[in-house]
C-alpha positions as CSV (number, residue, x, y, z in Angstrom):
1,M,-1.3,4.4,-0.7
2,M,0.1,6.8,-3.2
3,K,-1.0,10.5,-2.8
4,I,-1.4,12.1,-6.3
5,A,-1.8,15.9,-6.5
6,V,-3.5,17.2,-9.5
7,I,-3.1,20.9,-10.0
8,D,-5.0,23.1,-12.5
9,G,-6.4,26.5,-12.9
10,Q,-8.5,28.7,-15.3
11,G,-11.5,26.4,-16.3
12,G,-10.1,23.3,-14.7
13,G,-10.6,21.2,-17.9
14,I,-7.2,19.6,-17.9
15,G,-7.3,18.7,-14.2
16,K,-10.8,17.3,-14.6
17,V,-9.7,15.0,-17.4
18,L,-6.6,13.9,-15.5
19,T,-8.5,13.3,-12.3
20,A,-11.2,11.2,-14.1
21,K,-8.7,9.1,-16.0
22,I,-6.5,8.5,-12.9
23,R,-9.6,7.5,-10.9
24,K,-10.8,5.2,-13.7
25,E,-7.5,3.5,-14.1
26,F,-6.5,3.1,-10.4
27,G,-9.8,3.1,-8.6
28,D,-9.4,3.4,-4.8
29,N,-5.7,2.3,-5.0
30,V,-4.5,5.9,-5.1
31,E,-5.6,9.0,-3.2
32,I,-6.2,11.9,-5.5
33,L,-5.8,15.3,-4.0
34,V,-6.8,18.2,-6.2
35,Y,-5.6,21.8,-6.0
36,G,-7.1,24.5,-8.1
37,T,-5.8,28.0,-8.5
38,N,-9.5,29.0,-8.5
39,S,-12.7,27.5,-7.1
40,T,-14.1,26.6,-10.5
41,A,-11.1,24.4,-11.3
42,T,-11.2,22.7,-7.9
43,A,-14.9,22.0,-8.1
44,L,-14.5,20.4,-11.6
45,M,-11.7,18.2,-10.3
46,F,-13.7,17.1,-7.3
47,K,-16.6,16.1,-9.5
48,A,-14.2,14.0,-11.5
49,G,-13.4,11.8,-8.6
50,A,-11.0,13.5,-6.2
51,N,-10.6,12.3,-2.6
52,D,-9.8,15.7,-1.2
53,G,-8.4,19.1,-2.2
54,A,-8.3,22.8,-1.8
55,T,-8.2,26.1,-3.6
56,G,-5.6,28.9,-3.8
57,E,-2.0,29.7,-3.5
58,H,-1.7,29.0,0.2
59,A,-3.3,25.5,-0.1
60,I,-1.0,24.6,-2.9
61,V,2.2,25.9,-1.3
62,Q,1.4,24.1,2.0
63,N,0.7,20.7,0.5
64,M,3.3,20.1,-2.1
65,E,5.7,18.6,0.5
66,N,3.1,16.0,1.5
67,V,2.3,14.3,-1.8
68,D,4.0,11.4,-3.7
69,L,3.4,12.6,-7.2
70,I,2.4,15.9,-8.8
71,V,0.4,16.0,-12.1
72,G,-0.6,18.9,-14.2
73,S,0.3,21.1,-17.2
74,L,3.8,22.5,-17.5
75,G,2.4,25.8,-16.6
76,I,2.3,24.9,-12.9
77,V,6.0,25.4,-12.6
78,I,6.1,28.7,-14.6
79,A,5.5,31.9,-12.6
80,N,2.6,33.9,-13.9
81,A,1.3,31.1,-16.2
82,M,-2.4,30.4,-16.8
83,L,-3.1,34.1,-17.3
84,G,-1.3,34.9,-14.0
85,E,-3.1,32.3,-11.8
86,V,0.2,30.5,-11.2
87,T,1.9,32.8,-8.8
88,P,5.7,32.7,-8.3
89,R,5.1,31.0,-4.9
90,I,3.0,28.3,-6.5
91,A,5.6,27.7,-9.2
92,E,8.3,27.5,-6.6
93,A,6.4,25.2,-4.3
94,V,5.6,22.7,-7.1
95,A,9.1,22.9,-8.6
96,S,10.8,22.5,-5.2
97,S,8.7,19.6,-4.0
98,P,10.6,16.4,-3.6
99,A,7.7,14.6,-5.3
100,P,8.2,13.4,-9.0
101,K,6.3,15.6,-11.4
102,F,4.5,14.4,-14.5
103,L,3.9,17.6,-16.5
104,L,1.9,17.8,-19.7
105,P,3.5,20.1,-22.3
106,L,0.4,22.2,-22.8
107,I,1.4,25.9,-22.8
108,R,-0.2,29.1,-23.7
109,G,1.7,32.3,-24.3
110,N,5.2,33.1,-25.5
111,L,6.9,29.8,-24.6
112,S,7.9,26.9,-26.7
113,I,9.3,23.5,-25.7
114,V,11.9,22.6,-28.3
115,G,11.7,19.0,-29.3
116,S,8.2,18.5,-28.1
117,K,5.5,17.8,-30.7
118,P,1.9,18.9,-30.1
119,E,-0.3,16.0,-28.9
120,P,-4.0,16.1,-28.1
121,L,-4.9,16.1,-24.5
122,P,-6.3,12.5,-24.5
123,H,-2.9,11.2,-25.8
124,L,-1.0,13.1,-23.1
125,V,-3.3,11.9,-20.4
126,A,-3.0,8.3,-21.6
127,E,0.8,8.6,-21.4
128,T,0.6,10.1,-17.9
129,V,-1.4,7.1,-16.8
130,I,1.3,4.8,-18.2
131,Q,4.0,6.7,-16.3
132,I,1.9,6.4,-13.1
133,Q,1.5,2.7,-13.7
134,K,5.3,2.3,-14.1
135,M,5.9,4.4,-10.9
136,L,3.5,2.2,-8.9
137,K,5.0,-1.0,-10.2
138,K,8.5,0.2,-9.4
139,G,7.3,1.1,-5.9
140,E,5.8,-2.4,-5.4
141,E,9.0,-4.1,-6.6
142,Q,11.0,-2.1,-4.1
143,C,8.6,-3.1,-1.3
144,V,9.0,-6.8,-2.0
145,K,11.5,-8.3,0.5
146,P,13.6,-11.3,-0.5
147,T,12.8,-14.5,1.2
148,P,15.4,-15.5,3.7
149,I,17.4,-18.7,2.9
């Protein structure tokens, strides 16, 4: 079963929407692990349908090696993002994880993503779900063994 890490901070609204949509689309076919930079974010993501999760830098750093996919806003790989809640250690752990990352280009502060056009959160979440579906389908195809002749 695919382990999907959803990471968020501040108010947890993005993580809540991602967690709820992933749970709705994939049901119990995926394990959703939520990691908040603060307890408010973690609690909101749990209420949205997470299987498990934790709060804080240490929890995030320790668990990024053990997930199959990481989902969150682009800020989770930028040191000091989310008003300083994303520590350099968090950004490094997420960026260095071997897991694929589906990052939504939602950024506050003095940073622009050239070539990216602003999209509302529901559109970005819908596109994230499509990408997860493709990833799951690709994984299923790789697991299918040819019938011996």
